[in-house]
N, C-alpha and C positions, 0 to 999 in steps of 0.2 A: 377649835380642833388640832390638834398634834400630831401632824403623822410624820410616819416614815417614810422614804423614798419607798420603800416596795409596799409601803401599806398602802400612800395613793398610787400605785398602779393598780393593783390587785386590785383595790375599790374599784378604779376607773375601770378594770376590765369587767368587773362583775355589775355595774351598772348599764355600760352599754350592751353589755350582752344580756341583761335581764330588758330592757329598754328594747332591742331585737327580735327580741322572743315575741313579746307582747305585741309589737306592732304585726307580726309576721301570722299571731295566732285569733289576735281579735282584729285586726282590721279596723286598727283606730291609732291616732299618732296617742305615743307616749312620750313622756319629754322627761331630761330629767331631774327636772322638780318635783314628777309624779314618783318619781324612786326614792327620793328624797323624803317625801311626805310619809311614805310607807315604811321605808326602811331606818331613817333618821329623824322622826317629827318631830325630836326640841332644838336641834343641831341645826348651826348656819354656816353652810358652807358655800365657802366663797365663790361664787359665782356657779355656783350649783355644780362646781368642778372638784373634784379631790385634784387633780392635779393642780390648777391653782390654788385653790386653799394649802397645797403641800408646795410650789414656788412663792409665793405669796410675791406676784408682781407690783402692790402697791409700795411695797418698800424697796423690793430691788429694782422697780422702775423698768423691767421690762419679765421677758418669759427665760429667761437663762437657765434658769433653775425645771422649768418643765419638766417632771422624767418620762414624758413621752416623744416618740421619736415622728413627727407630723409630716415630714419629706416634704415641709417646706423652706425655702429661703428666705423669708423674713426673723426679723430679728427676738419682732414684737407680736403677739397674738399669733403665733405660728400655725392655733389651728385652723385662723379661718386665711392665713395667707392675706391677711388687709392692710401690710406695709408694703406689699409687691405686689402690684396692679399687673406685671408679664407675667406672674408666677400663674395666674387662675385662679379659680377658688379653691381654698384647701375644704378637706374633711369635713370640717364643721360646719362650713357655711354650703356644701353642697347636702348634709343631712338637714340644716333647716331650709331652705327651700323647698327639699323636696318634700320636709313633714309641714309644712306651710302649704301645697299646693295637693296635699292629703293623697300624694305617690305613695302608700304602705309599700310597696316593694320597694323602691327605693331607700326609701326612710331607713327601711331593717337592712337593704344593704349596705348601708353608710353606715349603720350604727353597728354593724359587725364589724367592717372595715376597723374604725373608730378602736373597738374595743380591742381588737389583735395588732394594734400597731405597735412596735417593737420599743425596744424602751430606747431611749437616747442616749447618745455616748458624752456626757458632759467631758467637756473639754479643759482639760489642765490649763493653768497658766505655764508658759516658757519658763525654763531657769537657763541660767546659762553658769559658765564653767563650775560644774560638778559633776559629781564622778558618780554619788547615788541618784537614782529619780526620786522624785518630789515625791513627798507621803501623799497614798490614795492614788498613784499612778499603776493602775497594772498591766504589767506585761500582756503581749497582743494571743500568747498562749493561755492565759486566764482571759482574757475578754472574749475571744472566740469561743471557750468551752463554755462561758455564760451565757454566750450566742446560745446555739446548740443548744442548751439546756432551756431555756425560754420557746427555740422554736418546736425542738421536740415535745414540748407542753402545749401550745398551740396547736400541733399536728394532734395529739391527742385527745386534745377540747372538739377540735373537725373532725376526725373520725367517724362519731356518728352521724353525721351531716352529710350530702351531697356534696360538700363544695372542693371536690377532689383538681381542680385547676389550683387554687389558692395551695394546697397538700401538696402539691407536685412542686410549685412553685417552692416553697420551706424546702422540703427536701434537697432541691438542688441546690439551696445556698448549704443546708447543714455538709453536702459530700464538699462542697468547695472550701467550707472552712477547715472539715476533716482532713481534705490534700494538705492544704495549705500546713497544717500542724503536723503531718507527716513528713510533707518536708523541711520544715524545722528540725525536727527530730533528726531527719537524714543529716543535715547538714552539724547539728550540733556531735553526732556520732561521727562523722567525717573529720573533725578538726578536734576527737581528741585522740 
């Protein structure tokens, strides 16, 4: 299945939100393969993950193209922190453990966290002695605006739930991004 980065992120979010909602509603463990059997019965999705399908770690020999920021310091299998023993268990491993124990509340909770993880900023290769930034590099004011949009969409999705603490954290991040953008605009105006 050929996915764009945006499609992989969107499908990742839809799948994990579906899993979280089904577990909470039916008090039964639902897994990614259950979602894929229901919505993609004739497709093979690598490791039952749209992110892995997009990143294609077999070819790249690592997960550097994963579009989701798993908040991990590991280079491979960021979703589980499997390559970094000191980092503790990643969100996916925590979900697997809670699902294995039949802890519906925690399994639904971790599935929601996984669904709402932010996009990963892909690091670009450093260039030397160039006057222009390399192709594909976005100035901070563009990258920050995209992050604000991502957060706003997540806040909108969560507004129908009672997860106000998460919304508050995202709102605080939006404010920080806006303050930084405002300072950048002021500095630009002062330099003119």
